[in-house]
C-alpha positions in Angstrom: -19.0 -10.0 -171.0 -17.4 -12.3 -173.0 -18.3 -13.5 -176.3 -18.1 -17.4 -177.4 -17.9 -17.5 -180.6 -18.6 -20.9 -182.6 -17.7 -21.5 -186.6 -19.9 -23.3 -188.7 -18.6 -25.0 -191.9 -20.8 -23.9 -195.0 -19.8 -25.7 -198.4 -18.6 -23.5 -201.3 -21.7 -23.2 -203.5 -23.7 -22.5 -199.9 -21.2 -19.6 -198.8 -21.5 -18.0 -202.5 -25.3 -18.4 -202.8 -25.7 -16.1 -199.6 -22.7 -13.9 -200.5 -24.7 -12.9 -203.5 -27.2 -11.9 -201.5 -25.3 -9.5 -199.3 -25.7 -6.1 -199.5 -22.5 -3.9 -200.2 -20.1 -4.0 -197.1 -22.4 -6.6 -195.6 -20.7 -9.9 -194.4 -21.9 -13.4 -194.9 -22.7 -13.6 -190.9 -24.8 -10.2 -190.9 -26.5 -11.4 -193.2 -27.1 -14.8 -191.8 -27.8 -13.0 -188.1 -31.0 -10.8 -190.2 -32.3 -13.9 -191.5 -32.8 -15.2 -188.2 -33.9 -12.6 -186.7 -36.7 -12.2 -189.3 -37.2 -16.1 -189.3 -37.6 -15.0 -185.2 -39.9 -12.2 -185.1 -42.4 -14.2 -188.2 -42.3 -17.7 -187.2 -41.3 -18.1 -190.6 -39.0 -17.6 -193.4 -42.0 -15.4 -195.8 -41.6 -17.5 -199.6 -43.9 -16.5 -202.3 -46.9 -18.1 -202.6 -47.1 -19.5 -199.1 -50.0 -18.7 -197.2 -50.3 -20.6 -193.5 
């Protein structure tokens, strides 16, 4: 099975914001993958004070 890679461009400010949330040795790509997994599981990103 082959893997296809797609490049996503982020401006420097957004990249730095994401990088600031990475755990030690975690890449921005890994953080984004984790965020998408949470979104898919929960149906929405959890926000403080948010309720349906």
